[in-house]
C-alpha positions as CSV (number, residue, x, y, z in Angstrom):
1,M,125.7,127.3,130.4
2,Y,123.1,124.5,132.2
3,N,119.5,125.4,131.9
4,K,117.8,123.6,134.6
5,N,114.8,122.9,132.1
6,R,116.0,120.0,130.0
7,E,113.2,120.2,128.0
8,T,114.3,123.4,126.7
9,L,116.8,123.3,123.8
10,E,118.2,126.6,123.2
11,A,120.6,127.5,119.9
12,Y,122.4,130.4,118.9
13,V,123.6,131.0,115.1
14,L,126.2,133.3,114.0
15,G,126.1,133.1,110.2
16,D,127.2,130.2,108.8
17,D,130.0,130.0,110.7
18,F,129.4,129.2,114.4
19,K,126.5,127.4,115.8
20,Y,125.6,127.0,120.2
21,F,123.3,124.5,121.3
22,Q,122.3,124.1,125.0
23,N,120.5,121.5,126.2
24,L,121.0,119.4,123.1
25,K,120.1,115.5,123.2
26,Y,122.0,114.2,120.6
27,L,125.2,115.4,118.5
28,P,124.7,116.7,115.1
29,L,126.9,113.3,113.5
30,S,126.0,110.5,111.0
31,V,125.6,106.9,113.2
32,Y,127.9,106.3,110.0
33,P,131.5,106.5,110.0
34,S,131.9,109.5,108.0
35,N,134.3,112.6,107.4
36,I,132.9,115.7,109.4
37,Q,133.7,119.4,107.8
38,S,133.1,121.1,110.9
39,A,134.9,121.1,114.5
40,L,132.9,120.2,117.3
41,V,133.2,120.9,120.9
42,V,130.8,119.1,122.9
43,Y,130.9,119.4,127.0
44,C,128.4,116.7,128.7
45,F,125.9,117.0,131.6
46,S,124.3,113.6,131.8
47,G,124.0,110.4,130.2
48,K,125.9,108.4,127.9
49,A,126.1,108.0,123.9
50,K,128.7,106.3,122.2
51,L,131.2,108.2,120.0
52,N,133.7,106.4,117.1
53,V,136.5,108.2,115.9
54,Y,138.2,106.5,113.4
55,D,138.9,103.2,115.1
56,D,138.7,104.3,118.2
57,S,135.5,103.7,120.4
58,H,134.4,105.9,123.6
59,W,131.4,106.2,125.7
60,I,130.8,109.9,126.2
61,Q,130.3,110.2,130.0
62,P,129.0,113.2,132.3
63,Q,131.6,116.1,132.9
64,E,133.5,115.0,129.6
65,L,135.0,117.3,126.8
66,I,134.9,116.4,123.6
67,I,136.8,118.0,121.0
68,L,136.6,117.0,117.2
69,L,138.2,118.6,114.3
70,P,137.2,119.1,110.6
71,G,138.4,116.3,108.4
72,Q,138.1,113.3,111.4
73,F,136.3,110.1,110.4
74,V,133.4,110.3,113.4
75,S,130.1,108.0,114.0
76,F,127.6,108.6,116.4
77,T,124.9,106.1,118.3
78,E,123.6,104.7,121.5
79,A,122.4,108.1,123.2
80,S,120.5,107.5,126.3
81,D,117.5,108.8,127.1
82,D,119.0,111.3,129.4
83,F,121.7,112.2,127.1
84,L,122.6,116.2,127.6
85,T,125.5,118.6,126.2
86,T,126.0,121.9,125.2
87,T,127.7,121.7,122.0
88,L,129.3,124.4,119.7
89,V,129.6,123.4,116.0
90,V,132.3,125.7,114.3
91,S,132.5,125.9,110.5
92,P,136.1,124.6,108.8
93,T,136.6,128.5,107.9
94,M,136.2,129.9,111.4
95,F,138.4,126.8,112.6
96,S,140.5,127.9,109.9
97,D,140.5,131.7,111.3
98,A,140.6,130.7,114.8
99,L,143.9,129.1,114.1
100,S,145.6,131.7,112.0
101,G,147.9,134.4,114.0
102,V,149.5,131.7,115.8
103,P,152.2,129.0,115.0
104,R,151.3,126.2,112.7
105,F,150.1,123.5,114.5
106,S,152.1,120.0,114.1
107,P,150.9,117.7,112.0
108,H,151.1,115.1,114.8
109,F,148.8,117.0,116.6
110,F,146.0,115.8,114.6
111,F,147.0,112.5,114.5
112,Y,147.3,112.8,118.5
113,M,143.8,114.0,118.1
114,R,142.8,110.7,116.5
115,Q,142.4,109.1,120.2
116,H,142.8,112.0,122.7
117,Y,139.4,113.4,121.5
118,Y,137.9,113.4,125.6
119,F,138.8,115.0,128.4
120,K,137.7,114.0,132.1
121,M,136.8,117.7,133.8
122,E,137.1,118.3,137.9
123,D,134.5,120.2,139.1
124,V,136.8,123.2,139.4
125,E,137.3,122.9,135.4
126,T,133.9,122.4,134.9
127,L,133.1,126.0,136.4
128,S,135.8,127.5,134.5
129,F,134.5,126.2,131.0
130,V,130.9,127.7,132.4
131,D,132.0,130.9,132.4
132,F,134.0,130.5,129.0
133,F,131.2,129.2,127.3
134,E,129.0,132.1,129.3
135,L,131.6,134.5,127.6
136,L,131.3,133.1,124.0
137,I,127.9,133.4,123.7
138,R,127.3,137.0,125.6
139,K,129.8,137.7,122.4
140,A,128.1,135.9,119.5
141,V,124.6,137.1,120.2
142,D,125.4,140.8,121.8
143,P,123.6,143.2,119.0
144,E,125.9,145.9,120.0
145,N,129.2,144.3,119.7
146,Q,130.4,144.8,115.5
147,Y,133.0,142.4,116.1
148,R,130.9,139.5,117.0
149,R,132.6,137.1,114.9
150,E,135.8,138.3,115.4
151,S,135.2,138.1,119.2
152,V,134.5,134.2,118.8
153,I,137.7,133.6,116.8
154,L,139.5,135.0,119.7
155,L,137.8,133.0,122.1
156,L,137.8,129.6,120.1
157,R,141.9,130.4,119.6
158,I,142.2,130.5,123.2
159,L,140.2,127.1,123.7
160,F,142.5,125.5,120.7
161,L,145.5,126.7,121.8
162,D,144.6,125.3,125.5
163,I,144.3,121.7,124.2
164,Y,147.4,122.2,122.0
165,N,149.3,123.2,125.0
166,H,148.0,119.9,126.6
167,Y,149.1,118.4,123.7
168,K,152.4,119.8,123.6
169,V,153.2,118.7,127.7
170,N,151.7,115.2,127.2
171,S,153.3,113.7,124.3
172,L,156.6,113.4,122.4
173,D,156.6,115.6,119.5
174,S,158.9,113.7,117.0
175,T,158.6,116.7,114.4
176,A,160.3,119.7,116.4
177,T,163.6,119.5,114.4
178,I,161.9,119.3,111.5
179,D,161.6,122.1,108.5
180,V,158.7,124.3,109.2
181,H,158.7,124.4,105.1
182,K,158.0,120.4,105.4
183,K,155.4,120.8,108.0
184,E,153.8,123.6,106.0
185,L,153.8,121.3,103.0
186,T,152.6,118.1,104.5
187,H,150.0,120.3,106.2
188,K,148.8,121.5,102.6
189,F,148.7,117.8,101.4
190,F,146.7,116.6,104.4
191,Q,143.9,119.4,103.3
192,L,144.0,118.2,100.0
193,V,143.5,114.9,100.4
194,M,140.6,115.5,102.7
195,S,139.4,117.6,99.9
196,N,140.0,115.0,97.0
197,Y,140.7,111.5,97.8
198,K,137.2,110.5,96.7
199,V,138.0,111.3,93.2
200,N,142.1,112.0,93.2
201,R,144.1,108.9,94.5
202,S,147.1,109.6,92.7
203,V,150.3,111.0,94.2
204,T,151.3,112.7,91.1
205,F,147.8,114.7,91.3
206,Y,148.6,116.1,94.9
207,A,152.4,116.7,94.0
208,N,151.0,119.0,90.9
209,S,148.8,120.6,93.5
210,L,151.9,121.6,95.5
211,C,154.1,122.2,93.0
212,I,156.4,119.6,93.6
213,T,157.4,116.2,92.2
214,P,155.8,112.8,93.8
215,K,159.3,111.6,94.8
216,Y,159.8,115.0,97.0
217,L,156.4,114.9,98.4
218,T,156.9,111.2,99.3
219,M,160.1,111.9,100.9
220,V,158.6,114.9,102.7
221,V,155.5,113.2,104.0
222,K,157.2,110.3,105.2
223,E,159.4,112.5,107.4
224,V,156.9,114.5,108.9
225,S,154.1,111.9,109.6
226,G,155.7,108.8,109.0
227,K,153.9,107.6,106.2
228,S,154.1,107.8,102.6
229,A,152.1,110.2,100.9
230,K,150.4,107.0,99.0
231,D,149.7,105.2,102.5
232,W,147.8,108.2,103.6
233,I,145.3,108.4,100.6
234,T,145.2,104.6,100.6
235,E,144.4,105.0,104.3
236,Y,141.5,108.2,103.7
237,M,139.6,105.5,101.0
238,I,140.2,102.7,103.5
239,L,138.2,104.8,105.9
240,E,135.6,106.1,103.4
241,L,134.7,102.1,102.4
242,K,134.1,101.8,105.7
243,G,131.6,103.9,106.2
244,L,130.0,103.0,102.8
245,L,130.1,99.4,104.2
246,S,128.9,100.1,107.3
247,K,125.6,102.0,105.7
248,R,124.9,99.0,103.2
249,L,125.3,96.5,106.1
250,L,123.3,98.0,108.3
251,R,120.6,98.4,105.7
252,R,120.8,94.6,104.8
253,R,119.9,93.6,107.9
254,S,116.2,94.7,106.6
255,S,116.4,94.4,103.3
256,R,117.2,91.7,100.6
257,T,121.0,92.2,99.3
258,N,120.6,94.4,96.0
259,P,122.7,92.5,93.2
260,R,124.0,95.9,91.6
261,W,125.3,96.9,95.0
262,D,127.3,93.1,94.9
263,A,128.4,94.1,91.6
264,S,129.7,97.5,92.4
265,F,131.1,96.6,95.7
266,G,132.6,92.6,95.4
267,G,135.9,94.1,94.1
268,T,136.0,96.2,97.6
269,R,135.9,93.3,99.8
270,A,139.2,91.6,98.2
271,Y,140.8,95.1,98.4
272,R,139.7,95.9,101.8
273,L,141.3,92.1,102.9
274,C,144.3,92.9,101.1
275,N,144.6,96.3,103.1
276,T,143.1,96.1,106.5
277,G,143.7,92.2,107.0
278,K,140.1,91.7,108.2
279,N,136.8,91.5,106.9
280,I,134.6,94.6,108.2
């Protein structure tokens, strides 16, 4: 997995579903907070870089494994000159296929991964991951393997199940006794919100999409996640606004304020102050 020639970038692709980068000196992420569509698996060999996941900031260090999931709000900045990684990019479709055929992951797992997305690896663990990644890429590029996609999915399933097992061992899942149907409903709600929150902000829209009443949706989401459906929609809106405002503020450092931007976003300042309690 580790190429001693650090100047040589190697890339392997399996259709639109899977990309493998060896000796990558950056991550395929925006410098602005944005909603990522693909899952990323990153192992850092050297250097450091700053990664922001929601409101959590972390400096990536050597011998760290980073797991980012579709739908997370992420930004990437300040990579050092010697920053070097092996990075997997997994499409939403392949990520979903990798998780199919196993018990539905608890919604709290996805909340947990907002702050527990990096893992410091010991030397022995690093060797195991080297072997795992080498097996993964062999299966992905073998021309005689007629089931390359299926092979990659099975190996990714093992990886994500290991991460989920780590979550189950190290956290208290308050949803363990909640009805499976309610968990499934909440999971579908989050998928809909991630796809539609920019244009549909009404609980009624999501309830109608799930063929249930707004009252029942609010009750189920509150029971499973601890927050109401409206609160989750508002949170995604605020995160999107933070990303947009970060872009604008960075641009304003090198150019004068655009009056049209002030007119368009002036109202969001009051909205932001009311909902987050602070300026950004």
